[in-house]
BAKENU-876416 format. One record per residue (C-alpha): residue in one letter; x, y, z. Coordinates in steps of 0.02 Angstrom, whole numbers, plus 50000, padded with zeros to 5 digits. Layout:
AXYZ/...
***
This chain:
M505524929950007/R503864922550062/N503694935150202/F504254948950089/R502894944649963/N501654944150107/A502194962150146/A501924966449966/A500154958949973/T499724968250129/L500344984850074/R499564983649905/S497854979849978/A497994994550101/A498225004349938/L498464997849980/T500145007849920/A498625001049896/T498064998649987/C499184997050077/A499524984349973/A499384978849780/L499704997149858/L501445002449897/L502644989149823/L502804981949646/A502764963149606/G503994951449678/C505554959149768/T505374976649705/E505214991149821/T505565009649850/R505785015950026/F505965034850080/E507105041450215/S505685053850285/P503825055150275/L502935067950171/G503035084550246/D502335089350417/N500455089850388/I500095071550414/E498425064950468/S497895048250532/C496115048450451/D495285052250294/V493455050950328/R493105047350142/W493835030750161/K492485023950286/G491565008850226/L491894991850154/W493004991549998/L493254977649878/A494494975249732/Q493784980649566/D494604965549484/V493254952049487/E494384936949499/A495254944249649/R493594948249730/E492984930549700/R494504923249789/G494174934849936/E495704946149900/G495894964349906/A494534968150028/F494654981050173/V493564990750288/V493825007350369/D492695007950523/D491825021750611/E493405025550720/C494335027350555/R495335011250576/F496015003150421/Q495804984450427/M496194971350300/L495074956850283/D496274942150283/Q495674924650235/T496984911350264/E496144899050147/P494514897950057/G492944893950162/T493784900450324/P493084916750412/F494074932750387/K495324939650511/L495294958350530/I497124964650522/H497374983750576/V498634993050470/P499005010350527/L498855021950379/N499395040150367/F498655053050248/V499425068350167/H498465081450063/D499445093849961/G499105104049806/G497505094549765/N498395078049772/D498155064349912/Y499525052349974/L499725037450087/V501155036050204/V501585020850296/S503215017050401/D504035000450402/V503935001750597/Q502015002750590/L502044985650500/K503034976350634/G502034961750699/L501004961550537/V502344956850409/T504124953550406/L505154966950319/P507014966450299/A508064981450329/P508374993350180/H509604986150064/A511264994450032/V510965008350166/S512225010650302/P511945013550447/T510285005650453/P508965018450477/E507795017250628/K506345018350513/S505945021150329/F504325024950234/F503185018850086/F502185031449988/A500705029049870/R499585042149785/Y497755039849787/R496125047649710/L494295045649766/R493025045949626/G491355043549717/E491265025549758/R492905021549671/L494645022649745/E496185022249641/V497925019349719/H499555022349621/D501095013849686/V502845021349667/D503635016249506/S505275008849574/E506145008549403/R505685026049367/I506375033149530/A507915022849510/K508235031849342/L507975047849424/I509415042949554/L510475037949408/D510135054949328/A510585063949491/K508895071449503/V508515062549665/E509765056749804/G509735038849852/T510375021149829/I509955007249717/A510224988749746/K509764978549593/S510104959749542/A509264949649408/T507684946849512/E507664961249636/L507644979649640/H507734989549801/V507735008249801/Y508075019449946/V507715038949929/R508655050350046/G508015067250106/N507085077350231/R505235079850250/A505235095250140/Q506235086550011/M505065072050005/L503635083649976/E504615092849843/I504885074949751/V503095070849738/R502635088649684/T503845089749541/L504395072149483/P503355058749407/I503755044749532/F502015035649532/A501435021849413/D500325026249285/K499145012149310/A498075012149469/T497504998049591/V495595000749594/F494394996849735/V492514999649741/R491445004149889/S490194990749934/E488454994050015/Q488704977450110/S489274975250293/V490814965950326/E489694952150399/A488574949950248/Y490054950450126/Q490894936950222/K489264927050237/S488984927750044/L490794924550005/L490934908850119/A489294901550050/R489904903849870/Q491704896149912/R490954881650011/K489744877849869/E491164877449741/K492274866449849/P492434849049767/
***
């Protein structure tokens, strides 16, 4: 469970599917995975993401959470602080981007996350797929990045209503949804069905360098340390 929650934190901050993090999973042990990626026109970079991004939530920012940087080579890297007062570790998370009909999406496969987090195989899916995918929708408004996770409860209802093909594994504390379909069907789902959460996780672009941000955060944390 701890590793799964670490996965959720990483994805949410990556979008961050957040981002990717508060990004692609909902709280606790709730998740939606997709059998295929979104269509064929998948890119490895959105240059508009370049720069240092911080969580809009002030409390999260004060704790050093939710920060990431996209460097000149378009590599997405989480700023991971194991405990307050310690330097950041830069953790590379491969992100993929899809632009369709004026909307922007994140696509991350569970295979891309191996070595970063521990993810169990998709629940109630047999045979076990070689890979599965997480989606998120994002919108850039100037220096503001809004990331919408998949609403697992909503897409589970779509499966129950036979509007989407897939499986649902639910208990008192967990919800695992697996959506079946090929690339074209995945694209049709995001085009026509309201699968993303209404509320976004928001990040704001910082004018600071990573080094300057880390220095100021460490100084504040060390000053506050009893």
